Structures are given as structure tokens and as C-alpha cells.
C-alpha positions in Angstrom: 345.8 24.5 61.2 343.0 26.6 59.5 342.5 30.3 61.0 340.1 31.7 58.6 337.3 29.6 56.4 334.8 31.0 53.7 332.5 28.9 52.3 330.1 29.4 49.2 330.2 33.7 50.6 327.8 35.6 48.0 327.8 39.4 48.9 325.7 42.5 47.1 325.6 46.0 47.6 321.6 46.5 46.8 321.1 44.7 43.4 324.9 44.9 42.7 326.4 41.4 42.7 330.0 41.7 44.8 331.1 38.4 45.5 329.6 35.2 44.6 330.3 31.6 45.6 333.6 32.5 47.3 335.5 29.6 48.9 338.7 30.2 50.5 340.6 28.3 53.8 343.9 30.2 54.8 346.3 28.6 57.2 347.9 29.5 60.3 351.0 31.8 59.6 350.2 31.6 56.0 351.4 34.7 53.7 348.2 34.9 51.4 348.0 38.0 48.7 344.9 38.9 47.2 345.1 41.0 43.6 342.2 41.3 41.3 340.4 44.6 39.3 339.5 47.7 41.0 335.9 47.0 41.9 336.3 43.1 41.9 335.1 42.5 45.4 339.0 42.5 47.0 338.2 45.2 50.0 334.6 43.5 50.4 335.9 40.6 51.1 338.6 41.7 53.7 335.8 43.5 55.4 334.1 40.1 55.6 336.7 38.5 57.1 337.0 40.9 59.7 333.0 40.9 60.2 332.7 44.2 59.4 330.4 43.3 56.8 328.4 40.2 56.6 327.3 38.2 53.4 324.0 37.4 52.2 324.7 33.4 52.0 327.4 31.1 53.1 329.5 29.9 56.1 332.6 31.9 57.8 334.6 30.6 60.4 337.4 32.3 62.1 340.1 31.1 64.7 342.3 33.8 66.4 342.2 37.8 66.6 343.0 39.8 64.1 343.6 43.2 62.9 343.3 45.4 59.9 345.6 48.3 58.2 343.1 50.1 56.1 344.2 51.1 52.2 343.0 54.8 53.0 342.8 56.6 56.5 341.1 60.3 56.8 342.4 62.5 58.9 343.2 65.9 60.1 347.3 66.5 58.7 347.0 69.3 61.6 345.8 67.0 64.6 348.5 66.9 67.0 348.4 63.3 67.5 352.0 61.9 67.6 352.9 58.1 66.4 353.3 56.7 70.0 349.8 57.8 70.1 348.7 56.4 66.8 349.9 53.2 68.1 348.5 53.3 71.2 345.0 53.3 69.2 345.2 49.8 68.7 344.5 49.4 72.2 341.6 51.0 72.6 338.7 49.1 74.0 335.5 48.5 72.3 333.8 50.2 75.3 334.7 53.6 74.3 337.3 54.4 77.1 339.7 55.9 74.6 343.5 55.4 75.3 345.2 54.4 78.3 348.3 55.7 79.0 349.6 53.0 81.4 352.9 51.6 81.9 352.1 48.5 80.4 350.4 50.2 77.4 353.2 52.5 76.4 355.9 49.6 76.9 353.7 47.6 74.4 353.7 50.9 72.0 357.6 51.2 72.2 357.4 47.9 71.6 355.6 47.8 68.3 357.5 50.7 67.2 360.7 48.9 67.7 359.6 46.3 65.4 358.6 48.9 62.9 361.9 50.9 63.2 360.4 54.0 64.2 361.0 54.2 67.8 363.1 57.3 67.2 359.3 59.2 65.5 357.5 58.2 68.6 357.0 62.0 69.5 356.7 63.3 66.1 353.2 64.4 65.0 351.3 61.8 62.7 350.7 64.2 60.0 354.0 65.2 59.6 354.8 61.9 58.6 356.1 60.7 54.8 354.1 57.9 53.1 356.2 55.1 54.2 356.8 56.3 58.0 352.6 56.9 58.3 352.5 53.0 56.8 354.9 52.0 59.4 352.7 53.8 62.3 349.5 52.2 61.2 351.1 48.6 60.9 352.6 49.5 64.5 348.9 50.1 65.7 347.5 47.0 63.9 350.2 44.7 65.7 350.2 46.0 69.2 347.5 44.2 70.1 349.7 40.9 69.0 346.8 39.6 67.1 347.3 36.2 65.0 346.2 37.3 61.7 346.8 40.8 60.2 344.7 41.9 57.0 346.6 44.6 54.7 344.5 46.5 52.4 347.2 48.0 49.9 349.9 48.5 52.5 352.2 49.7 50.0 350.3 51.8 48.0 351.4 55.8 47.3 354.9 54.8 48.7 358.5 54.8 47.0 360.6 52.1 46.1 362.5 52.1 49.4 359.8 52.2 51.9 358.1 49.4 50.0 360.8 47.2 50.3 361.2 48.3 53.9 357.4 47.2 54.6 358.1 44.1 52.9 360.8 42.9 54.9 359.0 44.0 58.0 355.8 42.0 56.9 357.7 38.8 56.1 359.2 39.2 59.8 356.0 39.4 61.2 355.0 36.4 58.7 357.5 34.1 61.0 354.6 34.3 63.7 351.2 35.7 62.0 349.1 34.7 59.2 349.5 37.9 56.7 346.4 38.4 54.4 347.7 41.3 52.4 345.8 43.2 49.1 348.3 44.8 46.7 348.5 45.9 43.1 352.8 45.7 43.4 352.9 42.1 41.8 356.1 42.0 42.0 356.3 42.6 45.7 353.2 40.5 46.0 354.4 37.3 44.2 358.1 37.5 45.6 357.1 36.1 49.5 353.8 34.9 49.1 353.0 31.1 49.4 349.3 31.6 47.3 347.9 34.1 45.2 344.2 34.8 45.3 342.5 36.8 42.1 339.1 38.2 43.4 336.5 39.5 40.0 333.2 38.5 42.1 334.5 35.4 42.1 337.6 33.5 43.2 340.8 31.9 41.7 343.2 30.5 43.8 347.2 29.5 43.0 350.4 29.2 44.0 352.7 31.8 43.2 354.6 29.1 40.6 351.6 29.6 38.6 352.7 33.1 38.3 354.9 33.8 34.6 356.8 37.0 34.5 354.0 39.5 35.7 351.2 37.9 34.2 349.1 35.5 36.4 347.4 32.6 34.5 344.2 31.4 36.1 342.7 28.1 35.3 339.2 28.1 35.8 338.3 24.7 36.4 334.7 25.1 35.6 334.9 25.6 32.3 339.0 24.1 31.3 339.4 27.8 30.1 342.5 29.8 30.9 342.0 33.6 31.9 345.4 36.1 32.8 345.6 39.1 35.0 347.9 41.3 34.5 
């Protein structure tokens, strides 16, 4: 069962071509990895899936609710928001009514924090967290609404190896119930557990992980019968 289908997607920023002719079908409960060079269009592709950006050409089909964990979060570290409040932000409605501290929402937040193993941090200020703890809080915010599809942009960037492994295990557990789509530069991390890898560099190359040899992804361009590599 497909949850996302992209067909012949073109996208430009002003006159600069970012994506060209991108076609991609993503199945329910798939774990899809996305790699590619800086400026190749990875984050743009995620935002098109989410409906944040509209392509100049092509068709998009989605089936299911989605949540997004961005690569960067700009925030004031002195702002007194707790970890539980961050999780509750995932339930803010589109009408701008802010956070609702109903008993039902508090319970949802507690469940999300428990899944991420940070219940003990629920009253701690978000700005005081380590990089790995902060990433888990943001994932809790993303899953509190129980989305069908979880989209993550570099969830293991700027965190230590132990935290990377913890995030990896959390995502594998979530993948039992949800479709996971993840951009990552940690190549060992992304190839161990994903079912397919997409390489985005304006155009799209899609291969199962058995095409990956060591840390090199061999990309077969069927239109030219040539091969490319991505380290």
C-alpha cells in the first residue's frame, strides 16, 4: 500500500533548478533513507512531501498523517519551556489556540516521552538538554499526535555516537507501526536498517541497500547505462 507517490516533480528556487523529474513511491511501514550532496535537494524533497512547498510541475499523492522533525531548530536557550511543553507543541491546532493542558493531552505527552525514554526530563528546561536529549524531545513532539508517517531531516547530526545509537533504536521501534523517511549523512547508520536508499542530486536514484558496498553507494543510471558513486 502506497502512502506517498511523487510523479515527475520539478522544483525551482527563482531560476535555480533544485529537483527535476523526481518519481518516488513510498510504501506503508517502509523505512526510507535519503542521502545526497549539500544543495542536492534533500530538504526540498521532504518539504514537498509535507506540502510546505509546491512544485512547479508534477503530481503528489499522500495517504496518511505526517509529522516532521527538522534538521535545525532556532530557539532561545533561556526561554523557560519544559520538555513536556515541547512535546505538547505537537498538538497545537491550526487555529492558533496554543497548547491545551487537558488531562488527555498531558497523558499523550507522558506516553510520547516514555517511548523516547525521557520521562525523567519532562520538567527540565529544553535549553538545558544535551544534543541527544533535545533530539528525542523533538521526536516526542512529532509522534504525540500519532502520525502515520514520520519524516526526519538529519536526526543524528551533531550528537555523539551513543545518542545516535539510541535514536536509531527508537526509530526502528517506531517503524513497526509507522512509515519512516529520513535524511542522514551518517552512512553506516542509514544503511544498516533502511529498506531502500534514495540519492538526491537534483535527479533521483533509488536502490535497495544491498547495492551499497562498504560506505560507497553504487548508483546505476538506467538512462545512460552508467554508474555513479556517492561516498
